[in-house]
C-alpha positions as CSV (number, residue, x, y, z in Angstrom):
1,X,124.3,44.6,129.6
2,X,120.6,45.1,129.9
3,X,121.2,47.8,132.6
4,X,123.6,49.6,130.2
5,X,121.0,49.6,127.4
6,X,118.4,51.0,129.8
7,X,120.7,53.7,131.0
8,X,121.6,54.7,127.4
9,X,117.9,54.8,126.5
10,X,117.2,57.1,129.5
11,X,120.0,59.4,128.5
12,X,118.8,59.6,124.9
13,X,115.2,60.2,126.0
14,X,116.2,63.0,128.4
15,X,118.3,64.7,125.7
16,X,115.4,64.5,123.3
17,X,113.0,66.1,125.9
18,X,115.4,68.9,126.6
19,X,115.9,69.6,122.9
20,X,112.2,69.5,122.3
21,X,111.6,71.9,125.2
22,X,114.2,74.4,123.8
23,X,112.5,74.2,120.4
24,X,109.1,75.0,121.9
25,X,110.6,78.0,123.8
26,X,112.1,79.3,120.6
27,X,108.8,79.0,118.7
28,X,106.9,81.1,121.1
29,X,109.5,83.9,121.3
30,X,107.8,87.2,120.3
31,X,109.6,89.6,117.9
32,X,110.6,93.0,119.1
33,X,108.1,95.7,118.3
34,X,109.8,98.7,116.7
35,X,106.8,100.8,115.6
36,X,105.6,103.8,117.6
37,X,102.0,104.8,117.1
38,X,99.8,107.5,118.8
39,X,98.1,110.8,118.6
40,X,99.7,114.2,119.3
41,X,98.0,117.5,120.1
42,X,100.4,120.4,119.6
43,X,100.4,123.6,121.6
44,X,99.1,126.6,119.8
45,X,101.0,127.5,116.7
46,X,101.2,131.0,115.2
47,X,99.1,131.3,112.0
48,X,99.8,135.0,111.5
49,X,103.6,135.6,111.8
50,X,105.0,133.7,108.8
51,X,108.4,132.8,110.2
52,X,107.0,131.2,113.5
53,X,106.6,127.4,113.3
54,X,106.1,124.6,115.8
55,X,108.9,122.0,115.4
56,X,108.4,118.4,116.4
57,X,110.9,115.4,116.8
58,X,109.9,111.8,116.4
59,X,113.2,110.8,118.2
60,X,112.1,112.5,121.4
61,X,108.4,112.4,120.7
62,X,108.1,116.0,121.7
63,X,107.9,119.6,120.5
64,X,111.2,121.4,120.4
65,X,112.2,124.8,121.7
66,X,115.1,126.8,120.4
67,X,114.4,126.0,116.7
68,X,113.5,129.2,114.8
69,X,114.1,131.0,111.6
70,X,117.8,131.4,112.4
71,X,118.7,127.7,112.7
72,X,115.9,125.4,111.4
73,X,117.8,125.0,108.0
74,X,120.9,123.6,109.7
75,X,119.4,121.8,112.7
76,X,119.0,118.0,112.7
77,X,117.0,117.9,115.9
78,X,113.6,118.3,114.3
79,X,111.6,116.1,111.9
80,X,108.4,118.0,111.0
81,X,107.1,121.6,111.6
82,X,103.7,123.3,111.3
83,X,102.6,126.9,110.5
84,X,98.9,127.6,109.9
85,X,97.9,124.9,107.4
86,X,101.4,124.5,106.1
87,X,104.0,121.8,106.9
88,X,107.7,121.5,106.5
89,X,110.0,118.5,106.8
90,X,113.7,118.5,107.7
91,X,115.1,118.0,104.2
92,X,115.2,119.5,100.7
93,X,115.0,123.3,100.9
94,X,113.6,123.2,104.4
95,X,116.5,121.5,106.3
96,X,119.7,119.6,106.4
97,X,118.1,116.2,107.0
98,X,116.7,113.4,104.8
99,X,113.0,114.5,105.1
100,X,110.7,114.0,102.1
101,X,107.1,112.8,101.6
102,X,104.3,111.7,99.4
103,X,100.5,112.0,99.6
104,X,98.9,108.5,99.8
105,X,95.4,110.1,99.5
106,X,92.3,109.2,101.4
107,X,93.1,105.7,102.4
108,X,92.7,103.5,105.5
109,X,95.4,104.7,107.9
110,X,96.0,101.2,109.5
111,X,95.7,99.5,106.1
112,X,98.7,101.4,104.8
113,X,101.4,99.0,105.9
114,X,104.4,99.7,103.6
115,X,106.1,102.8,102.4
116,X,106.4,103.2,98.6
117,X,110.0,104.2,98.2
118,X,109.7,105.6,94.6
119,X,107.4,108.6,94.9
120,X,108.9,110.8,97.6
121,X,109.1,114.6,97.0
122,X,111.6,116.9,98.8
123,X,110.5,120.2,100.2
124,X,110.8,123.2,97.9
125,X,109.0,126.6,98.6
126,X,105.4,127.8,98.9
127,X,103.7,131.1,99.3
128,X,102.7,131.9,102.9
129,X,100.3,134.7,104.0
130,X,102.2,137.5,105.8
131,X,99.4,140.0,106.6
132,X,97.5,142.7,104.8
133,X,99.1,145.5,102.9
134,X,97.8,148.7,101.3
135,X,96.8,146.9,98.2
136,X,95.6,143.5,99.7
137,X,97.1,140.4,101.2
138,X,100.9,140.0,101.3
139,X,102.6,136.6,100.7
140,X,106.2,135.6,101.2
141,X,108.1,132.7,99.8
142,X,109.1,130.1,102.4
143,X,110.7,126.6,102.4
144,X,108.0,124.0,103.0
145,X,106.4,120.9,101.7
146,X,104.2,121.2,98.6
147,X,102.9,117.7,99.3
148,X,101.2,118.6,102.5
149,X,99.3,121.6,101.0
150,X,96.2,119.5,100.8
151,X,96.3,118.3,104.4
152,X,93.6,120.9,105.4
153,X,90.8,122.3,103.3
154,X,90.2,125.9,104.2
155,X,87.7,128.7,103.4
156,X,89.4,132.0,103.1
157,X,86.2,133.8,102.6
158,X,85.3,133.6,106.2
159,X,86.8,135.8,108.9
160,X,88.9,134.3,110.2
161,X,89.5,131.5,107.6
162,X,88.1,128.1,108.6
163,X,90.0,124.9,108.4
164,X,88.9,121.2,108.1
165,X,91.1,118.1,107.8
166,X,91.1,116.5,104.4
167,X,91.8,113.1,105.9
168,X,94.7,112.4,103.5
169,X,97.4,110.1,104.8
170,X,101.0,111.1,104.2
171,X,104.1,109.0,104.2
172,X,107.4,110.7,104.9
173,X,111.0,110.3,106.0
174,X,112.3,111.8,109.2
175,X,115.5,113.8,109.2
176,X,117.4,110.5,109.8
177,X,115.7,108.8,106.9
178,X,113.3,106.6,109.0
179,X,109.8,106.0,107.8
180,X,106.6,107.4,109.2
181,X,103.0,108.0,108.2
182,X,100.8,110.8,109.5
183,X,97.2,112.0,109.2
184,X,96.3,115.5,110.3
185,X,93.0,115.3,112.2
186,X,92.1,118.8,113.5
187,X,93.0,122.4,113.5
188,X,91.1,123.4,116.6
189,X,91.2,122.5,120.3
190,X,88.3,121.3,122.4
191,X,87.0,124.8,122.9
192,X,87.1,125.7,119.2
193,X,90.3,127.8,119.3
194,X,92.3,127.7,116.0
195,X,95.9,126.9,115.6
196,X,96.0,123.7,117.7
197,X,96.9,120.9,115.3
198,X,96.2,117.3,116.2
199,X,97.6,114.4,114.2
200,X,98.0,110.6,114.5
201,X,101.2,108.9,113.4
202,X,103.0,105.6,113.0
203,X,106.8,105.7,113.2
204,X,109.1,102.9,112.2
205,X,112.0,103.1,114.6
206,X,114.2,100.4,113.0
207,X,114.5,102.1,109.6
208,X,112.5,99.6,107.6
209,X,109.6,100.6,105.4
210,X,107.0,98.4,107.1
211,X,104.3,100.0,109.3
């Protein structure tokens, strides 16, 4: 009888240790990280010809070729595009996607940890410089984001105009409706040539609004 009691006690103790071990393993399991962050330096974008933009995808994390004035409005391959100091998103009047944005202002980039879902603005149209005419500069109407118009401060009285990042942080939705935040950092490359935009980003791949 005593041996039976000892055997039962050992079985119960062993089960308890196994259960406790499983609990500990579950406690230290790390959650899956779904946020992509980084800095991107784009190739030179055209700041003279108004219908030439550089298109970028957060799905492939790369610039895209084959997107131009003939198909940008119907393509769902791209998320954001750049021309001179202007930006367009794949949504609203700029595209077939769900892109829209808001200006969070000059805030700490890492400190912005949640997207505000009530203030997004869809792309409409802006005026883009298209060269000089007989009576002065010519502007054309083009689909783009009005929200990003403050991303670069510029001085048009210099020749050529000079650009400096305003340090605003922008929250936007990709063409698939996923959340991202971005801060445009520079308009020049390391040798001082213009038209080379650099930005940092945080992209939430799981579709939640947390950064």
